GUKEVO-651848 format. One record per residue: x, y, z of N, C-alpha, C, O in turn; residue in one letter; residue number from 1. Coordinates in steps of 0.1 Angstrom, whole numbers, plus 2048, in hexadecimal, padded with zeros to 3 digits. Layout:
N
nu, nv, nw, cau, cav, caw, cu, cv, cw, ou, ov, ow, rest, nr
X, Y, Z, X, Y, Z, X, Y, Z, X, Y, Z, a, NUM $
...
This chain:
238
nu, nv, nw, cau, cav, caw, cu, cv, cw, ou, ov, ow, rest, nr
AEC, D85, 374, AF9, D7E, 375, B02, D86, 37E, B06, D91, 37B, x, 1 $
B07, D80, 389, B11, D86, 392, B1E, D81, 38E, B21, D75, 38E, x, 2 $
B27, D8A, 38A, B35, D86, 386, B3E, D88, 391, B3F, D93, 397, x, 3 $
B45, D7D, 395, B4F, D7D, 3A0, B5D, D7A, 39A, B60, D6E, 398, x, 4 $
B65, D84, 398, B73, D81, 394, B7B, D7C, 3A0, B7A, D81, 3AB, x, 5 $
B83, D72, 39D, B8B, D6C, 3A8, B99, D6A, 3A4, B9C, D66, 399, x, 6 $
BA2, D6D, 3AE, BB0, D69, 3AD, BB5, D66, 3BB, BB6, D6F, 3C3, x, 7 $
BB7, D59, 3BE, BBB, D55, 3CC, BB0, D5A, 3D6, BB3, D60, 3E0, x, 8 $
BA4, D55, 3D3, B99, D58, 3DD, B93, D4B, 3E2, B87, D4B, 3E6, x, 9 $
B9B, D41, 3E4, B96, D34, 3E9, B90, D36, 3F7, B86, D2F, 3FA, x, 10 $
B95, D3E, 3FF, B90, D40, 40D, B83, D47, 40D, B7B, D45, 417, x, 11 $
B7F, D4E, 403, B72, D55, 403, B68, D50, 3FA, B5C, D52, 3FC, x, 12 $
B6B, D48, 3F0, B62, D44, 3E5, B56, D3D, 3EA, B4B, D40, 3E7, x, 13 $
B58, D32, 3F2, B4D, D2A, 3F6, B43, D32, 3FE, B37, D30, 3FD, x, 14 $
B48, D3A, 407, B40, D42, 410, B38, D4C, 408, B2C, D4E, 40A, x, 15 $
B3E, D52, 3FE, B37, D5B, 3F5, B2C, D55, 3ED, B21, D5A, 3EC, x, 16 $
B2F, D49, 3E7, B25, D42, 3E0, B19, D3E, 3E8, B0D, D40, 3E4, x, 17 $
B1B, D3A, 3F4, B10, D36, 3FD, B08, D43, 401, AFC, D42, 402, x, 18 $
B0F, D4E, 404, B08, D5A, 407, B00, D5F, 3FC, AF4, D63, 3FE, x, 19 $
B05, D5E, 3EF, AFD, D62, 3E4, AF1, D58, 3E2, AE6, D5D, 3DE, x, 20 $
AF3, D4C, 3E4, AE8, D42, 3E4, ADD, D46, 3ED, AD1, D45, 3EA, x, 21 $
AE0, D4A, 3F9, AD6, D4E, 403, ACF, D5B, 3FE, AC3, D5B, 400, x, 22 $
AD6, D64, 3F9, AD0, D71, 3F4, AC7, D6E, 3E8, ABB, D73, 3E8, x, 23 $
ACB, D65, 3DF, AC3, D62, 3D3, AB6, D5B, 3D8, AAB, D5E, 3D3, x, 24 $
AB7, D52, 3E1, AAB, D4A, 3E6, AA2, D53, 3ED, A96, D53, 3EB, x, 25 $
AA7, D5B, 3F7, A9F, D63, 3FF, A97, D6E, 3F7, A8C, D71, 3FA, x, 26 $
A9E, D73, 3ED, A97, D7E, 3E5, A91, D79, 3D8, A8C, D80, 3D0, x, 27 $
A91, D6B, 3D6, A8C, D65, 3CA, A91, D6B, 3BD, A89, D6F, 3B4, x, 28 $
A9E, D6D, 3BD, AA4, D73, 3B1, AA6, D69, 3A6, AAA, D5D, 3A9, x, 29 $
AA4, D6C, 39A, AA7, D64, 38E, AB6, D68, 38B, AB8, D6F, 382, x, 30 $
ABF, D62, 392, ACD, D66, 391, AD6, D5A, 390, AD4, D4F, 395, x, 31 $
AE2, D5D, 389, AED, D53, 388, AF9, D5A, 38C, AFA, D66, 38D, x, 32 $
B03, D52, 38F, B10, D57, 394, B1B, D52, 38B, B1B, D46, 388, x, 33 $
B24, D5A, 386, B2F, D56, 37E, B3C, D59, 385, B3F, D65, 388, x, 34 $
B44, D4F, 388, B52, D51, 38D, B5B, D52, 381, B5B, D49, 379, x, 35 $
B63, D5C, 381, B6D, D5E, 377, B7B, D5D, 37D, B80, D66, 384, x, 36 $
B81, D51, 37B, B8E, D4F, 382, B99, D4F, 379, B9A, D49, 36E, x, 37 $
BA3, D57, 37D, BB0, D59, 375, BBB, D4F, 379, BC6, D53, 37C, x, 38 $
BB7, D42, 378, BC1, D38, 37B, BC8, D3A, 388, BD4, D39, 389, x, 39 $
BC0, D3C, 393, BC5, D3E, 3A0, BCE, D32, 3A4, BC9, D26, 3A4, x, 40 $
BDA, D35, 3A9, BE3, D2A, 3AD, BDE, D23, 3BA, BE3, D18, 3BE, x, 41 $
BD5, D29, 3C2, BD1, D24, 3CE, BC5, D1A, 3CD, BC0, D15, 3D7, x, 42 $
BC1, D17, 3C0, BB6, D0D, 3BE, BA8, D13, 3BE, B9E, D0C, 3BF, x, 43 $
BA7, D20, 3BD, B9A, D27, 3BD, B91, D21, 3B2, B85, D1E, 3B3, x, 44 $
B97, D20, 3A6, B90, D1B, 39A, B8A, D0D, 39C, B7F, D0A, 399, x, 45 $
B92, D04, 3A2, B8E, CF6, 3A5, B83, CF6, 3AF, B79, CEE, 3AD, x, 46 $
B84, CFF, 3B9, B79, CFF, 3C3, B6C, D04, 3BC, B61, CFF, 3BF, x, 47 $
B6D, D0E, 3B3, B62, D13, 3AC, B5B, D09, 3A4, B4F, D08, 3A4, x, 48 $
B63, D00, 39E, B5D, CF5, 396, B55, CEC, 39F, B4A, CE7, 39C, x, 49 $
B5B, CE9, 3AB, B54, CE0, 3B4, B47, CE6, 3B9, B3C, CDF, 3BA, x, 50 $
B47, CF3, 3BC, B3C, CFA, 3C1, B31, CFA, 3B6, B25, CFA, 3BA, x, 51 $
B35, CFB, 3AA, B2B, CFC, 39F, B23, CEF, 39E, B18, CEF, 399, x, 52 $
B28, CE4, 3A3, B21, CD8, 3A4, B17, CD7, 3AF, B0D, CCF, 3AF, x, 53 $
B19, CE0, 3B9, B10, CE0, 3C5, B05, CEB, 3C3, AFA, CEA, 3C8, x, 54 $
B09, CF6, 3BC, B00, D01, 3BA, AFC, D03, 3AB, B05, D08, 3A4, x, 55 $
AF0, CFF, 3A7, AED, D00, 399, AEE, D0E, 392, AEF, D0F, 386, x, 56 $
AED, D18, 39B, AEE, D26, 395, AFC, D2A, 392, AFE, D35, 38D, x, 57 $
B06, D22, 396, B14, D27, 395, B1A, D21, 388, B1A, D16, 385, x, 58 $
B21, D2A, 381, B29, D27, 375, B37, D2C, 378, B3A, D35, 380, x, 59 $
B41, D26, 370, B4F, D2A, 372, B55, D2D, 364, B54, D25, 35B, x, 60 $
B5C, D38, 363, B63, D3C, 357, B72, D3C, 35B, B77, D44, 363, x, 61 $
B7A, D32, 355, B88, D31, 358, B90, D39, 34E, B8E, D38, 342, x, 62 $
B99, D42, 353, BA1, D4A, 34A, BB0, D45, 34C, BB4, D40, 357, x, 63 $
BB8, D45, 341, BC5, D3F, 341, BCF, D45, 34A, BD9, D3E, 34F, x, 64 $
BCE, D52, 34D, BD8, D59, 356, BD2, D65, 35C, BC7, D6A, 358, x, 65 $
BD9, D6A, 366, BD5, D77, 36C, BD8, D83, 363, BE4, D85, 360, x, 66 $
BCE, D8A, 360, BD0, D96, 358, BCB, DA3, 35E, BCD, DAE, 359, x, 67 $
BC4, DA2, 36A, BBF, DAD, 370, BB0, DAD, 371, BA9, DA6, 36A, x, 68 $
BAB, DB6, 379, B9D, DB7, 37C, B95, DBA, 36F, B8A, DB4, 36C, x, 69 $
B99, DC4, 367, B92, DC8, 35C, B90, DBD, 352, B84, DBB, 34E, x, 70 $
B9A, DB7, 34D, B98, DAC, 343, B8F, DA1, 349, B88, D9A, 341, x, 71 $
B90, D9E, 356, B88, D93, 35C, B79, D97, 35B, B71, D8F, 357, x, 72 $
B76, DA4, 35F, B68, DA8, 35E, B63, DA9, 350, B58, DA5, 34D, x, 73 $
B6B, DAE, 346, B67, DAE, 338, B63, DA0, 334, B59, D9E, 32D, x, 74 $
B6C, D96, 337, B69, D88, 333, B5C, D84, 339, B54, D7D, 333, x, 75 $
B5A, D87, 346, B4E, D83, 34D, B41, D8A, 347, B37, D83, 346, x, 76 $
B42, D97, 344, B37, D9E, 33F, B33, D98, 331, B27, D96, 32E, x, 77 $
B3D, D95, 329, B3A, D8F, 31C, B33, D82, 31D, B2A, D7E, 316, x, 78 $
B38, D7A, 327, B32, D6D, 329, B23, D6F, 32E, B1A, D68, 329, x, 79 $
B21, D78, 337, B13, D7B, 33C, B0A, D7F, 331, AFE, D7B, 330, x, 80 $
B0F, D88, 328, B06, D8D, 31D, B03, D82, 314, AF7, D81, 310, x, 81 $
B0D, D79, 311, B0A, D6E, 308, B00, D64, 30E, AF9, D5D, 307, x, 82 $
B00, D64, 31C, AF6, D5B, 323, AE8, D61, 324, ADF, D5A, 329, x, 83 $
AE7, D6D, 31F, ADA, D73, 31F, AD6, D7B, 32C, ACA, D7E, 32E, x, 84 $
AE0, D7E, 335, ADD, D85, 341, AD7, D93, 33E, ADD, D9A, 335, x, 85 $
ACD, D98, 345, AC7, DA5, 344, ACE, DAF, 34D, ACE, DBB, 34B, x, 86 $
AD3, DAA, 359, ADA, DB2, 362, AE7, DAB, 365, AE7, D9F, 368, x, 87 $
AF2, DB3, 365, AFF, DAD, 367, B05, DB5, 373, B06, DC1, 373, x, 88 $
B09, DAD, 37D, B0F, DB3, 38A, B1D, DB0, 38B, B21, DA4, 388, x, 89 $
B25, DB9, 38F, B33, DB6, 393, B35, DB9, 3A2, B30, DC3, 3A7, x, 90 $
B3C, DB0, 3A8, B3F, DB2, 3B6, B4B, DAA, 3BA, B4F, DA0, 3B3, x, 91 $
B51, DAD, 3C6, B5D, DA7, 3CB, B59, D99, 3D1, B4E, D98, 3D6, x, 92 $
B62, D90, 3D1, B60, D83, 3D7, B64, D82, 3E6, B62, D78, 3EC, x, 93 $
B6A, D8D, 3EB, B70, D8D, 3F8, B67, D92, 403, B6C, D95, 40E, x, 94 $
B5B, D94, 401, B51, D9A, 40A, B53, DA8, 40D, B4D, DAE, 417, x, 95 $
B5B, DAF, 405, B5C, DBE, 406, B4E, DC4, 402, B4A, DCE, 408, x, 96 $
B48, DBD, 3F9, B3A, DC0, 3F5, B31, DB6, 3FC, B32, DAA, 3FA, x, 97 $
B26, DBB, 402, B1D, DB3, 40A, B13, DAD, 400, B0B, DB5, 3FA, x, 98 $
B12, DA0, 3FF, B08, D9A, 3F6, AFA, D9E, 3F9, AF1, D9E, 3F0, x, 99 $
AF7, DA2, 406, AEA, DA6, 409, AE5, DB3, 403, ADA, DB6, 402, x, 100 $
AEF, DBA, 3FD, AEC, DC7, 3F6, AE8, DC4, 3E8, AE4, DCE, 3E1, x, 101 $
AE9, DB8, 3E3, AE7, DB5, 3D5, AD8, DB9, 3D1, AD7, DBF, 3C6, x, 102 $
ACE, DB5, 3D8, AC0, DB9, 3D4, ABE, DC8, 3D3, AB7, DCC, 3CA, x, 103 $
AC5, DD0, 3DB, AC3, DDF, 3DA, AC9, DE4, 3CD, AC4, DED, 3C7, x, 104 $
AD5, DDE, 3C9, ADB, DE2, 3BD, AD3, DDF, 3B1, AD1, DE7, 3A8, x, 105 $
ACD, DD2, 3B1, AC5, DCE, 3A6, AB8, DD7, 3A5, AB4, DDA, 39A, x, 106 $
AB2, DDA, 3B0, AA6, DE2, 3B0, AA9, DEF, 3AA, AA0, DF5, 3A3, x, 107 $
AB5, DF5, 3AD, AB8, E02, 3A8, AB9, E03, 398, AB8, E0D, 392, x, 108 $
ABC, DF7, 392, ABD, DF7, 384, AB0, DF8, 37C, AAF, DF8, 370, x, 109 $
AA5, DF8, 384, A98, DFA, 37E, A95, E09, 37C, A8B, E0D, 375, x, 110 $
A9D, E12, 382, A9B, E20, 380, AA8, E26, 37A, AA8, E32, 377, x, 111 $
AB3, E1F, 379, ABF, E23, 373, AC6, E18, 36B, AC3, E0D, 36D, x, 112 $
ACF, E1C, 363, AD6, E12, 35A, AE1, E0B, 362, AE4, DFF, 35F, x, 113 $
AE8, E12, 36B, AF3, E0D, 373, AF0, E10, 381, AEE, E1C, 385, x, 114 $
AF1, E06, 38A, AF0, E09, 398, AFE, E06, 39E, B03, DFB, 39D, x, 115 $
B03, E10, 3A5, B11, E0F, 3AA, B10, E0F, 3BA, B0B, E19, 3C0, x, 116 $
B15, E05, 3C0, B16, E04, 3CE, B21, E0F, 3D3, B2D, E0D, 3D0, x, 117 $
B1C, E19, 3DA, B25, E24, 3DD, B28, E26, 3EC, B1F, E25, 3F4, x, 118 $
B35, E28, 3EE, B3A, E2B, 3FC, B39, E3A, 3FF, B39, E3D, 40B, x, 119 $
B37, E42, 3F5, B38, E50, 3F7, B2C, E59, 3F5, B2C, E64, 3F2, x, 120 $
B20, E52, 3F7, B13, E59, 3F8, B0E, E57, 406, B12, E4E, 40D, x, 121 $
B04, E5F, 409, AFE, E5D, 417, AF9, E4F, 419, AF2, E49, 411, x, 122 $
AFD, E49, 424, AFA, E3C, 428, B05, E32, 424, B04, E26, 428, x, 123 $
B0E, E36, 41C, B19, E2D, 418, B25, E2F, 421, B26, E39, 429, x, 124 $
B2F, E27, 420, B3B, E28, 428, B45, E1C, 426, B43, E14, 41E, x, 125 $
B4F, E1C, 42F, B59, E11, 42F, B5A, E0C, 43D, B57, E13, 447, x, 126 $
B5F, DFF, 43E, B61, DF9, 44B, B6E, DF3, 44B, B73, DEC, 442, x, 127 $
B75, DF5, 456, B83, DEF, 459, B8D, DF4, 44F, B97, DEC, 44C, x, 128 $
B8C, E00, 44B, B97, E06, 442, B9F, E10, 44B, B9A, E16, 454, x, 129 $
BAC, E10, 448, BB5, E1A, 44E, BB3, E27, 448, BAD, E28, 43D, x, 130 $
BB9, E31, 44E, BB8, E3F, 449, BBF, E40, 43B, BB9, E47, 432, x, 131 $
BCA, E39, 439, BD1, E39, 42C, BC8, E34, 421, BC7, E3A, 416, x, 132 $
BC2, E28, 423, BB9, E22, 419, BAD, E2B, 416, BAA, E2D, 40A, x, 133 $
BA7, E31, 420, B9C, E3A, 41E, BA0, E46, 416, B99, E4A, 40D, x, 134 $
BAC, E4B, 419, BB0, E58, 412, BB3, E55, 403, BAF, E5D, 3FB, x, 135 $
BBA, E49, 401, BBD, E46, 3F3, BB0, E44, 3EB, BAF, E49, 3DF, x, 136 $
BA6, E3D, 3F1, B9A, E3A, 3EA, B92, E47, 3E7, B8D, E49, 3DC, x, 137 $
B91, E50, 3F1, B89, E5C, 3EF, B90, E65, 3E5, B8A, E6B, 3DD, x, 138 $
B9D, E66, 3E6, BA5, E6E, 3DD, BA3, E69, 3CE, BA1, E71, 3C5, x, 139 $
BA3, E5C, 3CD, BA1, E56, 3BF, B94, E5A, 3B9, B93, E5D, 3AD, x, 140 $
B89, E59, 3C2, B7C, E5D, 3BD, B7B, E6B, 3B9, B75, E6F, 3AF, x, 141 $
B80, E74, 3C2, B7F, E83, 3BF, B88, E86, 3B3, B83, E8E, 3AB, x, 142 $
B93, E80, 3B2, B9C, E83, 3A6, B95, E7F, 399, B96, E86, 390, x, 143 $
B8F, E73, 399, B89, E6E, 38D, B7D, E77, 38A, B7A, E7A, 37E, x, 144 $
B75, E7A, 394, B69, E83, 391, B6D, E90, 38B, B67, E95, 382, x, 145 $
B78, E96, 391, B7C, EA3, 38C, B81, EA3, 37E, B7D, EAB, 376, x, 146 $
B89, E99, 37A, B8F, E98, 36D, B84, E94, 363, B85, E99, 357, x, 147 $
B7B, E8C, 367, B71, E87, 35D, B65, E8F, 35C, B5D, E8E, 353, x, 148 $
B63, E98, 366, B57, EA1, 366, B4A, E9A, 368, B40, E9D, 361, x, 149 $
B4A, E90, 371, B3D, E89, 374, B39, E8A, 382, B41, E8F, 38A, x, 150 $
B2D, E87, 385, B27, E89, 393, B28, E7D, 39C, B26, E7E, 3A8, x, 151 $
B2B, E71, 396, B2C, E65, 39E, B36, E66, 3A9, B42, E6A, 3A6, x, 152 $
B33, E63, 3B5, B3C, E66, 3C0, B46, E5A, 3C3, B50, E5C, 3C8, x, 153 $
B42, E4E, 3BF, B4A, E43, 3C1, B4E, E3C, 3B4, B4A, E31, 3B1, x, 154 $
B56, E43, 3AC, B5A, E3D, 39F, B63, E31, 3A0, B63, E29, 396, x, 155 $
B69, E2F, 3AB, B72, E23, 3AC, B6A, E17, 3B2, B70, E0C, 3B5, x, 156 $
B5D, E19, 3B5, B55, E0E, 3BB, B54, E02, 3B1, B53, E04, 3A5, x, 157 $
B54, DF6, 3B7, B54, DEA, 3AF, B49, DE1, 3B1, B49, DD5, 3AD, x, 158 $
B3E, DE6, 3B8, B32, DDE, 3BA, B27, DE5, 3B1, B21, DEE, 3B5, x, 159 $
B24, DDF, 3A5, B1C, DE6, 39C, B12, DDC, 395, B15, DD0, 393, x, 160 $
B06, DE1, 391, AFD, DD9, 389, AFA, DE1, 37D, AF6, DED, 37D, x, 161 $
AFC, DDB, 371, AF9, DE1, 364, AED, DDA, 35D, AEB, DCE, 35E, x, 162 $
AE5, DE3, 357, ADC, DDD, 34D, AE4, DD8, 341, AEE, DDE, 33E, x, 163 $
ADF, DCE, 33B, AE7, DC8, 330, AEA, DD2, 325, AF5, DD1, 31E, x, 164 $
AE1, DDB, 322, AE2, DE5, 317, AEF, DED, 319, AF6, DF1, 310, x, 165 $
AF2, DF0, 326, AFE, DF8, 329, B0B, DF0, 324, B13, DF6, 31D, x, 166 $
B0C, DE4, 328, B18, DDC, 324, B19, DD9, 315, B24, DD7, 310, x, 167 $
B0D, DD9, 30F, B0D, DD7, 301, B12, DE3, 2F9, B16, DE2, 2EE, x, 168 $
B11, DEF, 2FF, B13, DFB, 2F8, B20, E03, 2FC, B23, E0D, 2F5, x, 169 $
B26, DFF, 307, B32, E08, 30B, B3F, E04, 305, B49, E0A, 309, x, 170 $
B3F, DFA, 2FD, B4C, DF6, 2F7, B55, DEE, 300, B60, DF2, 302, x, 171 $
B50, DE3, 305, B58, DDB, 30E, B65, DD7, 307, B70, DD6, 30E, x, 172 $
B65, DD4, 2FA, B71, DD0, 2F3, B7C, DDA, 2F3, B87, DD7, 2F0, x, 173 $
B78, DE7, 2F5, B82, DF2, 2F5, B87, DF6, 303, B90, DFE, 304, x, 174 $
B82, DEF, 30D, B87, DF2, 31B, B95, DEC, 31C, B97, DE0, 31A, x, 175 $
B9F, DF4, 320, BAC, DF0, 322, BB2, DF0, 330, BBC, DEB, 333, x, 176 $
BAA, DF7, 339, BAF, DF7, 347, BAE, DEA, 34D, BA5, DE2, 34B, x, 177 $
BB8, DE7, 356, BB9, DDA, 35C, BB6, DD9, 36A, BB1, DCF, 36F, x, 178 $
BBA, DE4, 372, BB8, DE3, 380, BAB, DEB, 384, BA1, DEA, 37D, x, 179 $
BAC, DF2, 38F, BA0, DF9, 394, B9C, E05, 38B, B91, E0A, 38C, x, 180 $
BA5, E09, 382, BA1, E13, 378, B95, E0E, 36F, B8E, E15, 36A, x, 181 $
B94, E00, 36F, B89, DFB, 367, B7B, E00, 36D, B72, E02, 365, x, 182 $
B7B, E01, 37A, B6E, E05, 380, B6B, E14, 37C, B5F, E17, 379, x, 183 $
B75, E1C, 37B, B73, E2A, 376, B6F, E2A, 368, B65, E30, 364, x, 184 $
B76, E22, 360, B73, E22, 351, B65, E1D, 34E, B5F, E23, 345, x, 185 $
B61, E12, 354, B54, E0C, 350, B49, E16, 354, B3F, E17, 34C, x, 186 $
B4A, E1C, 360, B3F, E25, 363, B3F, E32, 35A, B35, E37, 356, x, 187 $
B4B, E37, 357, B4D, E43, 34F, B47, E40, 341, B40, E48, 33B, x, 188 $
B4A, E34, 33C, B45, E30, 32E, B36, E30, 32E, B2F, E35, 325, x, 189 $
B30, E2B, 339, B21, E2B, 33A, B1C, E39, 33A, B12, E3B, 333, x, 190 $
B22, E42, 342, B1D, E50, 342, B1E, E56, 335, B15, E5D, 330, x, 191 $
B2A, E54, 32E, B2C, E5B, 321, B23, E55, 317, B1F, E5D, 30D, x, 192 $
B1E, E49, 318, B15, E43, 30F, B06, E47, 311, AFD, E43, 30A, x, 193 $
B04, E4F, 31C, AF7, E55, 31E, AEF, E4C, 328, AE3, E4F, 32A, x, 194 $
AF5, E43, 32F, AEE, E3B, 338, AEE, E41, 346, AF7, E49, 34A, x, 195 $
AE3, E3F, 34E, AE2, E44, 35B, AE8, E3B, 366, AE8, E2F, 365, x, 196 $
AEF, E42, 36F, AF5, E3B, 37A, AF0, E40, 387, AEF, E4C, 38A, x, 197 $
AEC, E37, 390, AE7, E3A, 39D, AF0, E34, 3A8, AF4, E28, 3A6, x, 198 $
AF3, E3B, 3B2, AFC, E36, 3BD, AF3, E31, 3C8, AEB, E38, 3CE, x, 199 $
AF5, E24, 3CC, AEE, E1E, 3D7, AF7, E1D, 3E3, B02, E17, 3E1, x, 200 $
AF4, E22, 3EE, AFE, E22, 3F9, B01, E13, 3FE, AF7, E0B, 400, x, 201 $
B0D, E10, 400, B12, E04, 406, B1D, E06, 410, B23, E11, 40F, x, 202 $
B20, DFD, 418, B2B, DFD, 421, B35, DF3, 41C, B32, DE7, 41B, x, 203 $
B41, DF8, 418, B4C, DEF, 413, B54, DEB, 41F, B59, DF3, 427, x, 204 $
B56, DDD, 420, B5E, DD8, 42B, B6B, DD2, 426, B6C, DCC, 41C, x, 205 $
B76, DD5, 42E, B83, DCF, 42A, B82, DC0, 42B, B7C, DBA, 434, x, 206 $
B89, DB9, 422, B88, DAA, 422, B8E, DA5, 42F, B97, DAB, 435, x, 207 $
B89, D99, 433, B8E, D93, 43F, B97, D87, 43C, B9F, D82, 444, x, 208 $
B95, D81, 430, B9D, D75, 42C, BA3, D78, 41F, B9E, D7E, 416, x, 209 $
BB0, D72, 41D, BB7, D74, 410, BBE, D81, 40F, BBD, D8A, 418, x, 210 $
BC6, D83, 405, BCE, D8F, 403, BC8, D99, 3FA, BC1, D95, 3F1, x, 211 $
BCA, DA6, 3FE, BC4, DB1, 3F5, BCB, DB1, 3E8, BD7, DAE, 3E7, x, 212 $
BC4, DB4, 3DE, BC9, DB6, 3D0, BCE, DC4, 3CD, BD4, DC7, 3C3, x, 213 $
BCB, DCD, 3D7, BCF, DDB, 3D5, BDE, DDD, 3D5, BE5, DD6, 3DD, x, 214 $
BE4, DE5, 3CC, BF2, DE7, 3CC, BF5, DF5, 3C7, BEC, DFC, 3C2, x, 215 $
C01, DFA, 3C8, C05, E07, 3C4, C03, E08, 3B5, BFF, E12, 3B0, x, 216 $
C06, DFD, 3AD, C05, DFD, 39F, BF6, DFF, 39A, BF4, E06, 391, x, 217 $
BED, DF9, 3A2, BDF, DFA, 39F, BDA, E09, 3A1, BD3, E0E, 399, x, 218 $
BDF, E0F, 3AC, BDB, E1C, 3AF, BE1, E26, 3A4, BDA, E2F, 39F, x, 219 $
BED, E23, 3A0, BF4, E2C, 396, BED, E2B, 389, BEA, E35, 382, x, 220 $
BE9, E1E, 385, BE2, E1D, 378, BD5, E25, 378, BD1, E2C, 36F, x, 221 $
BCD, E24, 384, BC1, E2B, 384, BC3, E3A, 383, BBB, E41, 37B, x, 222 $
BCD, E40, 389, BD0, E4E, 388, BD5, E52, 37A, BD1, E5C, 375, x, 223 $
BDD, E4A, 374, BE3, E4D, 368, BD9, E4C, 35C, BDB, E53, 352, x, 224 $
BD0, E43, 35D, BC7, E40, 352, BBB, E4A, 351, BB5, E4C, 346, x, 225 $
BB8, E51, 35C, BAC, E5A, 35C, BAE, E65, 352, BA4, E68, 34B, x, 226 $
BB9, E6C, 352, BBA, E77, 348, BB9, E72, 339, BB3, E79, 331, x, 227 $
BBE, E66, 337, BBC, E60, 329, BAE, E5D, 326, BAA, E5F, 31A, x, 228 $
BA6, E59, 330, B98, E56, 32D, B91, E63, 329, B89, E64, 320, x, 229 $
B94, E6E, 331, B8E, E7B, 32E, B92, E80, 320, B89, E85, 318, x, 230 $
B9E, E7E, 31C, BA3, E83, 30F, B9D, E7B, 304, B98, E81, 2FA, x, 231 $
B9C, E6E, 306, B96, E66, 2FB, B87, E69, 2F9, B82, E69, 2EE, x, 232 $
B80, E6C, 305, B72, E70, 304, B71, E7D, 2FC, B68, E7F, 2F4, x, 233 $
B79, E87, 2FF, B79, E94, 2F8, B7C, E92, 2E9, B76, E9A, 2E1, x, 234 $
B84, E89, 2E6, B87, E87, 2D8, B7E, E7D, 2D1, B7F, E7B, 2C5, x, 235 $
B74, E78, 2D8, B6A, E6F, 2D2, B6F, E61, 2D0, B6A, E5A, 2C7, x, 236 $
B7A, E5E, 2D7, B80, E50, 2D5, B7E, E47, 2E0, B84, E3C, 2E1, x, 237 $
B75, E4A, 2E9, B72, E41, 2F5, B6B, E34, 2F0, B68, E2C, 2F8, x, 238 $
């Protein structure tokens, strides 16, 4: 199950669904796609409903309001688990993550519990990013690694494939982070629970259509929540 959270992604959604359809067909994947829409005012949810009539593998989960990336993914993960998915993938809908990389991520889950599309291992990178964006992203990953004491190089990465056992055991109902800190927390919880994580090199591309969801508040949340994650882990309360 590929989980696609959307908020005002009307410009990208149809293209992404068609791209995933091509990847699924070409690689003969037994896969479905779930759009998780937070009541986008631009009509993304309505478009998703129309597309679900054209593409049998597509389902839509409508949420009443925008609450952030974390709650959207948790809702999507729970939906996927209830549907019986054995592998659950999270990825962006704006083509920052290349759908063609999906088979490599899924293949990696046969030797690891979590496969993380990584910008910061050999073969990975970014495209069309300015120096400031690269600096913030790299600092965030180094900062999180240092405080949490883990070896994963791209803790803020958001293109991941989980074996279902991981999501069943990491306490999805206890995750409280809402922005990109969710990416750090979900991977950290998997590591703390004893699951293996492998980083698969990807090239992350800046979106070409629609507005970025990145903001100062999201960056601040990620920085502020990391020490709390470490403390809760040390106290056995994660």
